[in-house]
N, C-alpha and C positions, 0 to 999 in steps of 0.2 A: 415047403416054405423056403425062401431064399435065406442063406446065411447072412448074419448081420453085416459082414464085410462086403458082400455083394450088394446088399441093400443100400449101404452107404455110397457105394460107387454109382448107384442109380440116382439117389436122392441129392447128393451134393452138387452134381452138375445141373440138376433141375433147379435147385435153389439159387445157384449162381446165375443161371439164365434168367430167372424171374427177377433177380435184383438188377441185372443189366437192363432188362426191358422197363423196369419201373424207375430207372435212374436216367433221366434225359441227358444229364451232363456227362455221365460215363458213356452213354450211347453215342452222343454227338455233341461234344463240348461247344464247338463254334456254332452249331445250329441252334442249341438251346440259348446261348448268349444273344444270338440274333433275334430269337423269339422274344426274349426279355426286352431287347432294345426297341423292337417295333411295336410291342404290345401297348405301350403308353400312347402310341399314335393311331393304332388301328382298332382299339377296344372301346366300346361304349361303357362308361362307368360314371358313378356319382358316389361320393363318400366324404366323410369327415376324417381329417388326419390331424395329428398333433406334432408340432416341432418342439423339441426341448434340447437346450444345451446341456453339456455334461455336468455342470454344477447345479442344474435345476433352477438357475436364476432367471432364465427367460423361457417362457412357455407361450406358444402361439397356436391357436386352434383355427383351422381353415376348412372350408368346404370347397371341393373341386368337382366340376361336372365336365365330362368330355364326350363329344359326339364326333364320329367319323362317318361322312356320307358322300354322296356324289359330288357335292360342292366343296368337299375338302374337310379340314379339321376345324372344330369349334370348341372353345374351352372357356369356362367361367370359374374364376378363383376368387373366393370371398373370405375375408378375414372375419372371424366370429367373435373376437374379443378386441377391446379398444375401439378407436374411432373407425368409421367406415373406410374399408379398403377393398376394392374390387377391381379385378382385371378381366376383361372380356375380349376374346380374340377370335377372329375367323381368318384362318390362313395367316397372311402377313398383316392384316388389319388388327391393331391392338388398341384397346381403349382402357384408360386408367381412370377410376373414380376414387377421389379422396374427399370424403365428406360430400359437399355439394358441388365440388369441382369435377369437371370432366375434361380429359385431354386425350388426343390420339398420339400415340408414341410409335417410334420405329422399333421393330423387333431386333434384339441383339443377335449377332451371328453365333455367339457361344452360349446362348440361353439353354440351360438344362436344369430343370427344377423337378422336384418330386412330383409324381413317380417316374418322370422321363429323365432318368439319371444316366443311362447308358447311351453312348453314341451309336449312330447307325453303322459306322465302320468300327468293328471291334477286333479286327484281325491282329492289330498291333498290341493289344493289351497284354498278351503273353510275354512280350519283350520286357515289360517292366513290373509285372505282377505274376505271382504264382496263384493260379485259380483252382480252387477246390470246392467240393460240395460236402457239407456236413449233414447232420441228422435233419429229418423233416420237422416241420413245426406247424402251428396254426396261428393265423393272424386274422382278426376281425371275422372269425368263423370259417375261414377258408384254409384249406391245406396248402402249404407252401414248401418249396425247395429252398434251402439256404445255401447261398454261394458266397465264398470268401475270396476277396482280392487282396492277397498279402504282398506288399511291395518287396522288391528284390534289393532295395537299399534303405537307408534311414532318412531319405529326403522327401518321403511322402507318407501318407497315412494308410492304414488298413481300412478297407471298405467291406461291409458285410450286408448282403441284401437277401430279403425273403421274397421270393417270386411265386405268384399263384401257379400251382402245378399244372393247370390246364391252359390258361391264356398266356402265362409268362409275365403278367403285370406285376410290377414291384409293389409289394404291400407294406414293406418295412425296410428301412435303410439305417445303418449305424456306421459312424466313423469312429475308429479306435486309434489311440496313440501307440507308441512303441511299447508301453506297459499294459496294453490291452484295456486301457481305461476309456470309457465312452466319452467322446468329445461332444457329439451331437447326434440326434436321432430323429427320424421321421417315422410315423406309423399310422396306418389307417385304424380307426376305432370302429367305424361303420362303413360298409361298402355295398353298393348295388351294382351288379354287372349285367349287361345285356339290354334287352328290349324295354325294360320298365323305366329307363332313364328319361326324365322330363326334358322336352325339347322346346318348350314355349319361349324360353329366353333367347333362342337363336333368332326367331322372328322379330322379337323386340330389338335385338342388337342390329339386325338388318335395317329396321325402320330408323334407328338412331343414326346409322351410317348415311342413309339416304337423306335424312333431314340435315345432317351436318354438311354434306356436300352441297345441298341446295342453298342453305343459308350462310355457309362459310363462317360459322360462329365458333367452331372448335379449333383451337390452335393445333398445329402439327409441329412436333419437335423437329428442328432442323437436322437433316440427314448429315452424318459425318462425311468428311471429305478425305480421300486417300492422301497419304503423305508420300514423299519421295522415299522409296525403299532403301533401307540401309543408312538413313540419317542417324539413327540411334542403334547401338549394338548392345546386346546382353551376352556377356562372355562366359557366364558360369551357370547356365541353365542345367538342371539335372538331365541325365540321359533320357531320351524318349520324348521330351517336350519339344513340340514343333509350333512355329508361329502360325496362328490361325488368321490373324488380321492385323493390319497396322493402319490406323486412321487418325484424323484430327476431329475432335468433338468439343462443343461448347460445354463449359462447366462453371458452376457457381456464378452464373450471370456475367462471366468475364467476356470481354470483347475479343480476347486473345484465345484461340482454341488450344486445347490440350492434346498432346500426342498420346495416343493410347495403343499399346501393343498387347495382344492376347496370345498366350501360349497354352497348349494342352497336351497331356499324355493320353487322352482318351477318357480318363476318369476325373483327374484333378485339373483345375485351371489356374493360371497365374496371369494377372494383369499388371502391366507397368504403365504408370502415368508420368509424363514429363510436362511440367508447366513452369511459367515464369513466376519467380518469387514476388517481383514488384515491390509494392509498399505494404504487403500484408503483414499483420502482426498476430495472426491466429494460427501460426504454424507450430505444430507439436512434433518435432522430429523424434525418431525412436520407434519402439516396437509396441504394438497393442494387439488385442485379439477380441473376437466375438464368435463364440462357438468354435467351429473348425476353421474359421477365417482368421488368418494372421495378416497384420498390416505393418509395414516397415517404411519409414520415411527418412530421407536425408536431404540436406541441401548441398548442391554441387555448383559452385560459382553462383550464377543468377538463376539456377533452376532448382525446383523442388521435384525430387524423384520419389515416387510412392509405389510400393509393390504390394499387391493384394492377392492372396492365394489361399486355397483350401489345402495347405501344406504345413509342415511343422515350422516353428519359428526360425530354426537354423536355415531353412530353405529360402524364406523371403529375405533374410539378411544377406545370404550368399548372393542371391540374384540382385538385390538392391545395390550392393557394393560393387557389382560388376558392370552396371549400366554406364555407358560412355557415349559421347557424341563422336560419330565417325563420318559426318557429312562434310561438305565443302563450305 
């Protein structure tokens, strides 16, 4: 029989190797994050998930169904509490149902909603977040790897995600403040993966699109127009935030379009809106919040500047106070 000391020399490396093989993040951090990023687009799934803010004051239950086939991506998102809310999309065709109303809308360039929370390009996340994996867990009956994105400054939130250990699909996501308090969370409570997902709604949506094109009865939201680059400057963005888009879009039935700038660090997004004050009397300048979303507004001359972001209050205030006109 081998002495205990020799036995340990054999067993410990074996245990270490088993842990490495079982831990995709340790094996290939970037590869596993890419798997998580693409899983929401490449996996067929259907499930019910719950959104809840940190105070428990707002709870929303939704059902999502996603199919990826030769024709592309198809998704159906239904609100299960309150009045009817449903969004059905096939690639870039997006239909919104509110009660009995139906309208086709344009897909936003920065749209990332649960469970598609990670960008396809994740290589820059390490610049602004320390990424670690903690203990495994179970969500909706599936084993999950837990990944934590800890910010390297105090200008963004911590994000914690539970990803299905086989497909990489995000099953649960939590946003935490600097005291590790939950600000908001999403989590599947029931989930079906793979070939048993219902596809009948895709044919119904295709028929709806065909009828709408033929009868021209469904309004289409006016597409935003590009604005002259550099007309508006934001001088105090946190490190790592890059401008994704700068457009003009109609808002609040106003005839004058609103300038909209979108910035992202890969996980968090910040939007800046600049619009004419005009004769409006419904402006509430200052800071407000909804879950992890912070909103800061101020009046500068004849313009209302509003910053909306999934970042701490100090960040939207810092960004809002640094917005200035730099055009001719």
